[in-house]
N, C-alpha and C positions, 0 to 999 in steps of 0.2 A: 454549842450550848454554853450558854454562862449560869454563875449561881447554881453548880448543881450540887444535890447530896450525893455526898461519896457512904458507903459504907468500906470500911478496908479493916480486914483483920489480919494479925500479927503486927498493928500499928506499932507497937512501942520497940522497934527495932529492926534493922534494915529494910529492905525492900518495902515496908508498908511502913515505918515514920519517913522513909525519902517522899515515898506518893502522899502522905498527909501532909507536906511540906509542899511541895509540889501543887498540891491540890487549893490551899490555904492561901500562896502566891497567887493565885490561879484566882483567887475572888472567890472561892468554892469553901462550900460547908462539910464538914468528915464527923462522920460516927464513925470516932474509932474506935476498932474492938481488941481487947486484948487480956488475955488470964490476968497479967497485973496493969491495969487500968492506972494505977496511982502511977507508973513509970513516962506515962505519957504527958510533955511538957503542957502545960494550960497554955492556950489561946481561945480567943472569941469564938472563934468559927470551928472548933474541936471541941465537942464531945465526946470524952472516953464513956465506952461500957466496959464492964466486965463479959467476957465470953471466952470461953473451951470450947471449938468447934467439935467436940468431939461428944458433948452434952446437948445430945437430941433437943429435949425437952427446952433449953437456955436457947437454943439456936431459932426455934419457933419466938419464944420471947424478946430476943433482941429483935428479930426485924417487925415485931409485931410494935414495941417502945420507939426504934428508930422511924417508922410511920406514923404513931398517935404525934411523937413529936415533931416534926418536920412536913408529915402529908405524903411525901413519896420517898425513892431512891433512886438516883439516877445513873448511879452508876455501883454494883458489885464487885471487890475484885478479893478473890477467895489469894490470900496469900500466907498463910499463916502454915509453918511446917518446920521439918530438923531434916538433916541426912541420917545415915545408915550405912556402914561400911562391912561388907561380908561377904564371903562367898557364899554362890546357893546354898551350900552344903553346912556354912556356918550358919545360917542366917536362921532361925527358929521360925515358927509358927506364932507366934506370941508378936515377937517383932514385925513380922513381917503382917497379921491383923492391925495391932496397933499402929503401922504406918500406913496402912489404906483408912482407916478410921480418920487421921487426922487429913492426907493431902487425898481420899478420894469422897469417902461417905459425907465425912464434914462438909464440903464444896459442892456436895451433892443436894445436899439437906437447904443450905441455905439459899442453892441456887431455886431450888422450889419454893424454898420462901417466899423469894422475890418475883418470881415469874407473873402471877396472877396479879398485882398490883402493875409489871410492866407492861402486859399485855394490854391492861383497862387505859391505859394511856396513851397506850403504840409506842413506846418508844425507851429507852433506857440500856447500856450495857452493862455486858457478863464480863471480867476480864479474872482469866486464868492461871495465876504463877505457876507455871512448869515448870523447864529446862531444860537445857542443851539433851540433857537426859533423858525426855520422854521423846525421845525421835531417835536415841538410837544410844547403845551403852558400851560397858565394858568389865572387863574383870573386878568386881569387887562391889561394886554399886546395884548387884542385880535387884536386888529388893527396895531400892529406893526408887531405882528408873521401874520398876512391873505399876506402880504407885503413878509413876506422875502418865504413864504410855495408859492406865485407865481412866485419868482425869482428859488425857487427852482425844482417846477415843470417843468418849463418851459427851466430849465436851463440842468434838468434829459434827456428830450428829446433830447435839443441840443447836449450832452455829445455823443447819439447812432446817430447822423444826420452829424457830424464833423469828427469822430473819424478814416471815412474810407480815409479823405484828411490827418492825419497825424497832428489834433489841438487835442488838450486836452482840458478836463472841469473839472475844480474843484470846488467842493463847500465847503466853507469852515465857519464852525459852531462855533464858539467861544461860551465858556458862559461869566462871570464875569473880565474882564483886565482892567488892571488900566491904560484910555486912559481918553477924557473926555464924553464918552457914556452917564453917569450920571450925568455930570456937569448942570446948570445950564445954559449953550450956544446953549445946545443938547440935553436937555432933554425936552421935554414939555408932558402940563398934560389938557388933554378935562376936559370941563366945571362940575361941583360935582353933582351929584344928593345924595341928601340924604339919601335915601332908600341904595345903594351903598357902603355909610361912613367905615362901617367893613369888608366891603371885600377888595374895593379897598382904602381905607384909611391908612392902615400903610403902603404898596406900595409907595404910593404918597412923603411917608416921609420915610421910610427905603430907597428906592433907591438912592435917592440923598444925604443920609448921607452915603453912600459908597463910594462913591466918592473920587480917591484917596488913597482908603483901598482895592481894590478889590486884588482879589489872583493872577489873571493871569500877566505875564510878555510879554509883547508887543514884544521885544525884541528876547525873547525864540520862540513867534506864528511865528516873522514873517521867523527864521530861522528853524522852522518846517517847514511853508509852501515854503521853500526852497529846503528843503528836500525833500518835497514830489513830490513837481514839478519836480527833477530832477531822482527820480525812475524810473525804468523803466516801473513799473506798477503803477501808477500815480491815486491816489483814488479819487471815484466821489466825496465821501463827507468826510471830514475831519473833526472831532470834537475833541476843544480844550481849554484843561483846567477839571481838575479834575471834576467840576461841570457840565460842558458839557459830559463828558462819564457819569459821574452817569448818570446824567435826561435821556440823551438820551435811555440807558442801560435801564430804570427804564419803559420809555414810550414804549419800545416794549416788554417790559415783560409783560404788560398790554393790550397791543394791539393782542397779542401772547392769553392771557388767556379769554379774551374776543371775540376772533374769534374760541376760540377750542370750548369752551361754546356754540354758537351758530352755529360752523359747521353744523349742522343735519338742521338746520331751514336755513343755507345757500346751502345751496344743494339740497334742497327739493321743487324749488322755478322754475326747468326748466320743459317742456313739457315731458309727459311720455313716 
């Protein structure tokens, strides 16, 4: 499609900003949603709006405004998010609930809000910004990965449900990209438990130290997302970055080896 109408959350920085710039460069119009829309650079093809995706009434209002202004939303990008470091025992209920609200319930509400209009038109695309941590996990990021696992499971089912209506669903799984993700304004740290210092301590120090030096280029990621959306067979999942590809492939290999090791046990549990 050309001259698409995009709605992108978290458009003020990181992948949201890169996708906004890529869409505008392609001749499209972007409804750029952010908690602080004043930070979005002015452009005739960018329509900034204020949106905190955890504010449910505002979610419905933002979608209604975009439809009133532009008549349609061709691509919804659920991008708003932040990081969280902490062992499972260190992570509080409040932290888990807040992050799930941001990474899962917010995107789910936005998706539900746009789907009736996409179904009516018989076209559209939902892009869910997940992470390589949405397909595998490691110590210290269990809470973050839990929210992305939830988004991916929900989106995989969604993919099968809306494909008959001509609507695409794509889950994007970046590795380490040069965004503000690891910066102090976006990365949260759970309270420390001394017993886990050797396990989560290095991550608490090392991850913020990567800020501004990550290998991934957000502009190239945005170009890859546009390319995948325009492909006749858009992938359900798109890993981005060498680290994401390596880690996801290694995770699959471990899972396959484990399943094969225990296959006889797995197959021996049906009634005779």
